MINUSE-687713 format. One line per 2 residues: number of its first residue (from 0); their letters; for each residue z, y, x of C-alpha. Coordinates in pm, whole numbers, plus 50000, padded with zeros to 5 digits. Example, Ala and Ser with C-alpha at 12.3 -4.5 7.8 and 13.67 -1.06 7.14 Angstrom:
0 = AS = 50780 49550 51230 ~ 50714 49894 51367
# end
This chain:
0 = XX = 81266 34114 09681 ~ 81488 34424 09672
2 = XX = 81234 34612 09882 ~ 80958 34529 09635
4 = XX = 81169 34643 09341 ~ 81246 34975 09512
6 = XX = 80880 35028 09598 ~ 80775 34967 09236
8 = XX = 81052 35193 09110 ~ 80952 35481 09337
10 = XX = 80588 35439 09236 ~ 80685 35455 08869
12 = XX = 80893 35770 08917 ~ 80623 35932 09127
14 = XX = 80376 35853 08849 ~ 80598 36033 08597
16 = XX = 80630 36330 08830 ~ 80250 36344 08861
18 = XX = 80221 36348 08480 ~ 80478 36627 08467
20 = XX = 80277 36833 08715 ~ 79951 36752 08536
22 = XX = 80090 36908 08217 ~ 80127 37244 08390
24 = XX = 79785 37211 08554 ~ 79619 37156 08214
26 = XX = 79789 37461 08065 ~ 79693 37662 08373
28 = XX = 79331 37562 08319 ~ 79355 37687 07961
30 = XX = 79474 38019 08100 ~ 79167 38043 08323
32 = XX = 78912 37985 08050 ~ 79077 38121 07735
34 = XX = 79214 38462 07654 ~ 79383 38564 07330
36 = XX = 79229 38868 07164 ~ 79455 39175 07153
38 = XX = 79630 39257 06827 ~ 79437 39503 06605
40 = XX = 79529 39868 06644 ~ 79810 39942 06398
42 = XX = 79847 40265 06202 ~ 80221 40229 06156
44 = XX = 80416 40332 06464 ~ 80748 40165 06536
46 = XX = 81038 40375 06661 ~ 81101 40239 07009
48 = XX = 81378 40287 07263 ~ 81263 40240 07623
50 = XX = 81565 40135 07829 ~ 81605 40137 08207
52 = XX = 81912 39999 08384 ~ 81924 40180 08720
54 = XX = 82142 40134 09028 ~ 82083 40374 09319
56 = XX = 81719 40435 09227 ~ 81676 40808 09295
58 = XX = 81360 40741 09500 ~ 81165 40585 09212
60 = XX = 81332 40665 08878 ~ 81150 40998 08843
62 = XX = 80802 40845 08866 ~ 80891 40576 08613
64 = XX = 81028 40835 08370 ~ 80713 41045 08409
66 = XX = 80489 40746 08333 ~ 80695 40663 08025
68 = XX = 80700 41015 07887 ~ 80320 41033 07938
70 = XX = 80260 40744 07699 ~ 79970 40777 07456
72 = XX = 80212 40726 07169 ~ 80365 40973 06923
74 = XX = 80641 41148 07113 ~ 80876 41151 06814
76 = XX = 80853 40771 06788 ~ 81007 40677 07123
78 = XX = 81293 40774 07351 ~ 81346 40702 07721
80 = XX = 81704 40602 07795 ~ 81819 40553 08154
82 = XX = 82151 40374 08209 ~ 82282 40451 08561
84 = XX = 82543 40201 08680 ~ 82728 40149 09008
86 = XX = 82541 40447 09152 ~ 82635 40638 09464
88 = XX = 82323 40854 09472 ~ 82150 41105 09242
90 = XX = 81983 40856 09008 ~ 82133 41018 08698
92 = XX = 82039 41372 08806 ~ 81680 41278 08887
94 = XX = 81637 41088 08560 ~ 81776 41384 08362
96 = XX = 81553 41632 08546 ~ 81247 41425 08455
98 = XX = 81336 41422 08085 ~ 81525 41096 08027
100 = XX = 81829 41059 07807 ~ 82129 40914 07991
102 = XX = 82365 40638 07883 ~ 82659 40552 08106
104 = XX = 82786 40195 08053 ~ 83160 40143 08064
106 = XX = 83375 39892 08248 ~ 83272 39656 08525
108 = XX = 82896 39605 08545 ~ 82786 39292 08733
110 = XX = 82434 39234 08604 ~ 82152 39407 08418
112 = XX = 82247 39198 08117 ~ 82586 39372 08109
114 = XX = 82409 39708 08083 ~ 82164 39596 07815
116 = XX = 82444 39450 07605 ~ 82615 39788 07583
118 = XX = 82291 39979 07522 ~ 82202 39751 07232
120 = XX = 82549 39762 07077 ~ 82607 40135 07120
122 = XX = 82259 40287 07098 ~ 81978 40062 06974
124 = XX = 82144 39912 06667 ~ 82347 40217 06556
126 = XX = 82045 40449 06580 ~ 81827 40197 06395
128 = XX = 81541 40178 06642 ~ 81269 39934 06540
130 = XX = 81247 39784 06891 ~ 81368 39807 07249
132 = XX = 81146 39790 07559 ~ 81311 39716 07894
134 = XX = 81195 39826 08238 ~ 81332 39828 08591
136 = XX = 81361 40160 08774 ~ 81089 40070 09025
138 = XX = 80828 40008 08756 ~ 80533 40226 08660
140 = XX = 80389 40193 08310 ~ 80030 40227 08190
142 = XX = 79978 40501 07932 ~ 79866 40254 07663
144 = XX = 80165 40021 07704 ~ 80359 40130 07395
146 = XX = 80042 40130 07185 ~ 79973 39766 07265
148 = XX = 80337 39667 07220 ~ 80341 39838 06882
150 = XX = 80023 39655 06779 ~ 80192 39323 06858
152 = XX = 80507 39423 06670 ~ 80309 39520 06360
154 = XX = 80146 39175 06349 ~ 80490 39011 06328
156 = XX = 80586 38957 06692 ~ 80958 38998 06757
158 = XX = 80951 38939 07133 ~ 80666 39059 07356
160 = XX = 80607 39035 07732 ~ 80364 39274 07899
162 = XX = 80132 39213 08194 ~ 80329 39243 08517
164 = XX = 80118 39374 08804 ~ 80222 39476 09154
166 = XX = 80267 39824 09305 ~ 80244 39707 09664
168 = XX = 80050 39379 09698 ~ 79917 39461 10046
170 = XX = 80222 39632 10194 ~ 80353 39314 10360
172 = XX = 80293 38940 10356 ~ 80602 38894 10140
174 = XX = 80505 39155 09882 ~ 80165 38985 09870
176 = XX = 80322 38646 09804 ~ 80521 38792 09516
178 = XX = 80208 38956 09378 ~ 80019 38627 09383
180 = XX = 80312 38456 09216 ~ 80322 38708 08930
182 = XX = 79945 38701 08888 ~ 79975 38324 08855
184 = XX = 80252 38366 08598 ~ 80034 38601 08394
186 = XX = 79717 38395 08400 ~ 79824 38033 08446
188 = XX = 80150 38035 08251 ~ 80162 38313 07992
190 = XX = 79793 38336 07908 ~ 79754 37960 07864
192 = XX = 80056 37940 07636 ~ 79943 38241 07435
194 = XX = 79611 38068 07371 ~ 79789 37752 07251
196 = XX = 80053 37920 07035 ~ 80340 37841 07270
198 = XX = 80598 38084 07406 ~ 80540 38304 07708
200 = XX = 80823 38381 07949 ~ 81013 38706 07955
202 = XX = 81008 38793 08323 ~ 81252 39059 08432
204 = XX = 81102 39376 08287 ~ 80817 39507 08077
206 = XX = 80932 39318 07770 ~ 81014 39421 07414
208 = XX = 81257 39285 07156 ~ 81239 39396 06794
210 = XX = 81543 39514 06604 ~ 81511 39206 06385
212 = XX = 81522 38985 06696 ~ 81828 39162 06835
214 = XX = 82009 39130 06502 ~ 81914 38764 06482
216 = XX = 82056 38703 06830 ~ 82369 38906 06763
218 = XX = 82275 39167 07024 ~ 82176 39121 07387
220 = XX = 82415 38843 07482 ~ 82340 38689 07821
222 = XX = 82579 38542 08076 ~ 82358 38383 08344
224 = XX = 82216 38541 08659 ~ 81866 38548 08504
226 = XX = 81891 38729 08172 ~ 81513 38710 08125
228 = XX = 81495 38327 08117 ~ 81808 38320 07904
230 = XX = 81679 38561 07642 ~ 81352 38362 07632
232 = XX = 81550 38048 07547 ~ 81750 38233 07283
234 = XX = 81433 38360 07115 ~ 81269 38016 07114
236 = XX = 81579 37845 06978 ~ 81592 38110 06706
238 = XX = 81239 38012 06604 ~ 81059 38306 06768
240 = XX = 80797 38264 07041 ~ 80754 38534 07303
242 = XX = 80411 38697 07256 ~ 80209 38780 07567
244 = XX = 80037 39119 07550 ~ 79793 39110 07840
246 = XX = 79678 39465 07774 ~ 80031 39614 07796
248 = XX = 80026 39667 08172 ~ 80297 39784 08408
250 = XX = 80350 39772 08783 ~ 80648 39633 08972
252 = XX = 80757 39689 09333 ~ 80788 39368 09536
254 = XX = 81031 39294 09823 ~ 80892 39353 10171
256 = XX = 81092 39114 10388 ~ 81182 38748 10380
258 = XX = 81553 38837 10392 ~ 81523 39051 10078
260 = XX = 81323 38780 09908 ~ 81574 38512 10004
262 = XX = 81863 38704 09846 ~ 81670 38775 09528
264 = XX = 81533 38426 09479 ~ 81874 38279 09560
266 = XX = 82000 38455 09249 ~ 81699 38346 09048
268 = XX = 81742 37978 09137 ~ 82109 37995 09042
270 = XX = 82011 38151 08711 ~ 81751 37883 08641
272 = XX = 82013 37610 08690 ~ 82256 37799 08466
274 = XX = 81984 37826 08203 ~ 81914 37453 08215
276 = XX = 82283 37374 08177 ~ 82332 37621 07893
278 = XX = 82016 37563 07689 ~ 81870 37230 07802
280 = XX = 82049 37021 07541 ~ 81965 37258 07254
282 = XX = 81599 37269 07356 ~ 81592 36889 07373
284 = XX = 81748 36857 07029 ~ 81497 37100 06877
286 = XX = 81215 36910 07049 ~ 81327 36579 06900
288 = XX = 81474 36678 06564 ~ 81225 36950 06468
290 = XX = 80935 36824 06678 ~ 80902 37170 06824
292 = XX = 80627 37188 07084 ~ 80745 37538 07175
294 = XX = 81092 37408 07262 ~ 80942 37110 07444
296 = XX = 80727 37336 07659 ~ 81017 37564 07749
298 = XX = 81239 37264 07819 ~ 80981 37134 08066
300 = XX = 80988 37476 08234 ~ 81366 37477 08251
302 = XX = 81355 37129 08405 ~ 81162 37252 08712
304 = XX = 81473 37276 08938 ~ 81589 36928 08839
306 = XX = 81239 36786 08884 ~ 81224 36939 09231
308 = XX = 81553 36771 09321 ~ 81433 36437 09183
310 = XX = 81102 36474 09362 ~ 81276 36544 09691
312 = XX = 81502 36241 09651 ~ 81221 36009 09546
314 = XX = 81007 36125 09839 ~ 81282 36035 10083
316 = XX = 81336 35700 09912 ~ 80963 35631 09914
318 = XX = 80945 35695 10288 ~ 81242 35466 10347
320 = XX = 81105 35173 10146 ~ 80743 35198 10264
322 = XX = 80809 35261 10634 ~ 80886 34890 10708
324 = XX = 80552 34770 10566 ~ 80369 35077 10690
326 = XX = 80002 35162 10661 ~ 79697 34972 10785
328 = XX = 79405 35180 10911 ~ 79130 34946 11030
330 = XX = 79303 34719 11280 ~ 79587 34960 11346
332 = XX = 79921 34914 11171 ~ 80137 35225 11146
334 = XX = 80496 35166 11044 ~ 80850 35286 11107
336 = XX = 80903 35630 11258 ~ 80532 35679 11332
338 = XX = 80455 35615 10964 ~ 80719 35866 10852
340 = XX = 80592 36135 11090 ~ 80230 36077 10988
342 = XX = 80321 36097 10620 ~ 80513 36420 10673
344 = XX = 80223 36569 10869 ~ 79972 36479 10596
346 = XX = 80207 36622 10331 ~ 80248 36950 10517
348 = XX = 79875 36988 10574 ~ 79809 36905 10209
350 = XX = 80067 37162 10097 ~ 79922 37434 10319
352 = XX = 79564 37370 10207 ~ 79643 37339 09834
354 = XX = 79867 37648 09838 ~ 79598 37852 10013
356 = XX = 79336 37730 09764 ~ 79546 37828 09462
358 = XX = 79636 38162 09620 ~ 79269 38244 09693
360 = XX = 79169 38137 09341 ~ 79437 38361 09191
362 = XX = 79335 38661 09403 ~ 78969 38613 09309
364 = XX = 79047 38579 08938 ~ 79247 38903 08952
366 = XX = 78957 39071 09136 ~ 79189 39179 09416
368 = XX = 79041 39225 09766 ~ 79082 38894 09949
370 = XX = 79071 39067 10287 ~ 79379 39270 10210
372 = XX = 79568 38961 10095 ~ 79498 38729 10390
374 = XX = 79852 38751 10530 ~ 79998 38658 10193
376 = XX = 79750 38376 10138 ~ 79831 38228 10480
378 = XX = 80205 38251 10412 ~ 80202 38137 10050
380 = XX = 80279 37773 10132 ~ 80594 37880 10316
382 = XX = 80690 38108 10028 ~ 80672 37818 09782
384 = XX = 80839 37572 10020 ~ 81129 37813 10073
386 = XX = 81164 37839 09695 ~ 81214 37465 09673
388 = XX = 81472 37482 09953 ~ 81653 37760 09766
390 = XX = 81660 37546 09454 ~ 81811 37256 09645
392 = XX = 82071 37489 09799 ~ 82163 37621 09456
394 = XX = 82257 37272 09344 ~ 82519 37279 09619
396 = XX = 82631 37642 09628 ~ 82532 37895 09365
398 = XX = 82478 38267 09404 ~ 82704 38449 09157
400 = XX = 82674 38811 09271 ~ 82394 39056 09203
402 = XX = 82275 39214 09530 ~ 82050 39517 09474
404 = XX = 81718 39550 09659 ~ 81625 39897 09782
406 = XX = 81308 40034 09620 ~ 81112 40278 09834
408 = XX = 80754 40261 09703 ~ 80764 40601 09534
410 = XX = 80409 40592 09398 ~ 80292 40789 09098
412 = XX = 80082 40645 08816 ~ 79783 40842 08943
414 = XX = 79817 40681 09287 ~ 79822 40334 09128
416 = XX = 79486 40405 08965 ~ 79322 40504 09291
418 = X = 79078 40244 09434
# end
């Protein structure tokens, strides 16, 4: 009797988990087939501060500054502000030599959010900029980026995320996995939500916040390890969706090794749990009380770590309660340990095949050369599996320090445009 109850319970929970996953699949499909038209070209030009928090980035900060100062945007309507922090190299000197204005944050700086808070309070708001764009030092920015961001701002957007591409998708298997992941975020997550009037995700860099948004939020006030997810939640709870500007392109350098990736994603998974704890209840209340589909959608995104934990637990329970009865194939009955091992083998094979399929589809949709991405495609299942493991670890022991990743891909914008 108890065994039957547990079997029915696990089936019910697994059914709910399937529905949860199906929601994201449907929105991903929307992203494949629908694309929001770019905002019309605006005559009015916002005054924009482009901010870069930089820590020991002398190898790449010059190329980023050059790409920013080469924007096809009135030069008197934007400033490039580099904020060196915790540096032991010549980041500040290189940024100054390439034409950037410098801002040195004070006190102890633990995260990028700490830097941005001071820049907003001491520069953006006092100087009355219309908006602030944020980049990482390893980025390169397309010459039309500010034009497209301005177009979105002039149509009423107060938070905008640009299209995050990769500087080094074929440099290693790991950088390729990251590239596929971000291409999926652009097309399957942000594009689908843009088409349906939901909120895109701010993802690390290449985003813009209007002065009105910053004033509404009381500045740039983040405390978690992932300031991008946190500021997304703050915008949504303030009634502002993040606009996705697919035409506002920039390039980002990806980690090369699994060890680098592990450290970075360890911080990200901690931040996602912090975000759920800090904003989950408020998003739920807005979903119920105001019937906000935008808040509901973001809440479902924030629930991903918890859903992964539940899914892991239910999978183990399902194996435990179904192993005694087993599986009948023809006249053969497979139960007990053999059943568990067979189920795990089928699950692993299914994960590898489905991950490879999605990775290939993403590469094809982005018109990237499949041949150059084969290592990443083959490894993508392990990349995603390790992410789930990191999430589970973060429930036990969280990463609370920001470990920098060395950026060495010193490409120019001209090199990025080469075939």
